[in-house]
C-alpha positions as CSV (number, residue, x, y, z in Angstrom):
1,M,-24.4,10.0,19.4
2,L,-22.7,10.3,16.0
3,N,-19.3,10.5,17.6
4,A,-20.0,7.3,19.4
5,L,-20.9,5.7,16.1
6,E,-17.7,6.9,14.5
7,V,-15.5,5.6,17.3
8,F,-17.4,2.3,17.5
9,T,-17.1,1.8,13.7
10,T,-13.4,2.7,13.8
11,V,-12.8,0.2,16.6
12,V,-14.8,-2.6,14.9
13,V,-12.9,-2.1,11.6
14,G,-9.6,-1.8,13.5
15,L,-10.1,-5.0,15.3
16,M,-11.0,-6.7,12.0
17,V,-7.8,-5.4,10.5
18,G,-5.8,-6.6,13.5
19,V,-7.2,-10.2,13.2
20,E,-6.5,-10.3,9.4
21,F,-3.0,-8.8,9.9
22,S,-2.4,-11.4,12.6
23,V,-3.5,-14.3,10.3
24,A,-1.2,-13.0,7.6
25,F,1.9,-12.2,9.6
26,V,1.7,-14.3,12.7
27,I,-0.7,-17.3,12.7
28,N,0.2,-18.5,9.2
29,R,3.9,-18.2,9.9
30,I,3.5,-20.2,13.1
31,L,1.5,-22.9,11.2
32,N,4.1,-23.0,8.5
33,A,6.8,-23.8,11.0
34,L,4.9,-26.8,12.5
35,P,5.9,-30.3,11.7
36,E,4.3,-32.8,9.3
37,D,0.6,-32.3,8.8
38,S,0.0,-29.8,11.5
39,D,0.2,-26.8,9.1
40,Q,-2.6,-28.2,6.9
41,L,-4.7,-29.3,9.8
42,G,-4.3,-25.8,11.5
43,R,-5.2,-24.0,8.3
44,A,-8.3,-26.2,7.8
45,Y,-9.5,-25.5,11.4
46,G,-8.8,-21.8,11.0
47,G,-10.6,-21.7,7.7
48,R,-13.7,-23.2,9.4
49,M,-13.6,-21.0,12.4
50,L,-12.8,-17.7,10.8
51,G,-14.8,-18.6,7.7
52,A,-17.9,-18.6,10.0
53,V,-17.1,-15.3,11.8
54,M,-15.4,-13.0,9.2
55,P,-18.4,-12.6,6.7
56,V,-20.5,-11.1,9.5
57,W,-17.6,-8.9,10.6
58,Y,-16.9,-7.7,7.0
59,I,-20.5,-6.9,6.2
60,G,-21.2,-5.4,9.7
61,S,-18.2,-3.1,9.2
62,L,-19.4,-2.1,5.8
63,V,-22.9,-1.3,7.2
64,L,-21.4,0.8,10.0
65,V,-19.3,2.8,7.6
66,C,-22.3,3.3,5.3
67,I,-24.4,4.6,8.3
68,W,-21.5,6.9,9.3
69,A,-21.2,8.3,5.8
70,A,-25.0,8.8,5.5
71,A,-25.2,10.5,8.9
72,R,-22.4,12.9,8.2
73,W,-23.0,13.3,4.5
74,H,-22.4,17.1,4.5
75,H,-19.6,17.2,7.1
76,H,-15.9,17.4,7.0
77,G,-14.2,14.0,6.3
78,T,-17.1,12.3,4.6
79,G,-15.1,11.7,1.5
80,L,-12.6,9.8,3.6
81,V,-15.4,7.6,5.0
82,V,-16.9,7.0,1.6
83,T,-13.5,6.0,0.2
84,A,-13.0,3.7,3.2
85,G,-16.4,2.2,2.4
86,A,-15.4,1.6,-1.2
87,L,-12.2,-0.1,0.0
88,L,-14.3,-2.3,2.3
89,I,-16.5,-3.2,-0.7
90,L,-13.3,-4.1,-2.6
91,S,-12.2,-6.3,0.3
92,V,-15.5,-8.1,0.2
93,I,-15.3,-8.6,-3.6
94,M,-11.7,-9.9,-3.2
95,S,-12.8,-12.3,-0.5
96,L,-15.7,-13.7,-2.5
97,L,-13.8,-14.0,-5.8
98,L,-10.3,-14.9,-4.7
99,L,-10.1,-16.1,-1.1
100,V,-13.4,-17.9,-0.3
101,P,-13.2,-20.4,-3.1
102,I,-9.8,-21.6,-1.9
103,N,-10.8,-21.5,1.8
104,N,-14.0,-23.5,1.1
105,Q,-11.8,-26.3,-0.3
106,G,-9.0,-26.0,2.2
107,K,-11.3,-26.2,5.3
108,T,-12.4,-29.7,4.2
109,W,-9.0,-31.1,3.6
110,T,-7.3,-33.7,5.8
111,P,-3.9,-35.3,5.4
112,D,-5.8,-38.2,3.6
113,N,-7.9,-36.2,1.1
114,R,-5.9,-33.0,0.4
115,P,-4.7,-32.5,-3.2
116,A,-1.1,-32.8,-4.2
117,D,-0.9,-29.0,-4.8
118,W,-2.4,-28.0,-1.5
119,K,0.7,-26.0,-0.5
120,E,0.6,-24.0,-3.7
121,Q,-3.1,-23.3,-3.2
122,M,-2.4,-22.1,0.4
123,N,0.5,-19.9,-0.9
124,R,-1.9,-18.4,-3.5
125,W,-4.5,-17.8,-0.7
126,D,-1.7,-16.1,1.3
127,R,-0.8,-13.8,-1.5
128,Y,-4.4,-12.7,-2.0
129,H,-4.8,-12.3,1.7
130,Y,-1.7,-10.0,1.8
131,A,-3.4,-7.8,-0.8
132,R,-6.7,-7.8,1.1
133,V,-4.9,-6.8,4.3
134,A,-3.3,-3.9,2.5
135,V,-6.8,-2.8,1.4
136,L,-8.2,-3.1,4.9
137,I,-5.3,-1.1,6.4
138,A,-5.9,1.6,3.9
139,A,-9.7,1.7,4.8
140,F,-8.9,1.8,8.5
141,T,-6.4,4.6,8.0
142,L,-9.0,6.6,6.2
143,L,-11.5,6.1,9.0
144,V,-8.9,7.2,11.6
145,A,-8.1,10.3,9.5
146,A,-11.9,11.1,9.2
147,L,-12.1,11.1,13.0
148,A,-9.3,13.7,13.2
């Protein structure tokens, strides 16, 4: 049963990493290449859609990692799982302090009401997101290593 929890947790975190990686290195590049207002409209829609789903995914992943760590507390690899959990906590803190405030503004923008510096704000969000993706990849890598 615990092996199933470990695999399930790793898959859930891995899928989350894949989505966030895709946003950073695929979706945003596609949006940036679109003409006129399409970039901003796409980012606003993505902010609303993923802004509703990702909090549940982040917290759910963290809860699963905590359960894994508690269930295997005295077993090999628990330090890796605990460190992965700490990195997931860091990613949540980064999200709440750095990314969510920008996203909350950006998801309401239209071509008629967006601020003059909207591209600079989106570029700042992108930079913070790259850092968060790196943290998530590190957490996922530690979980995979803990399985081995």
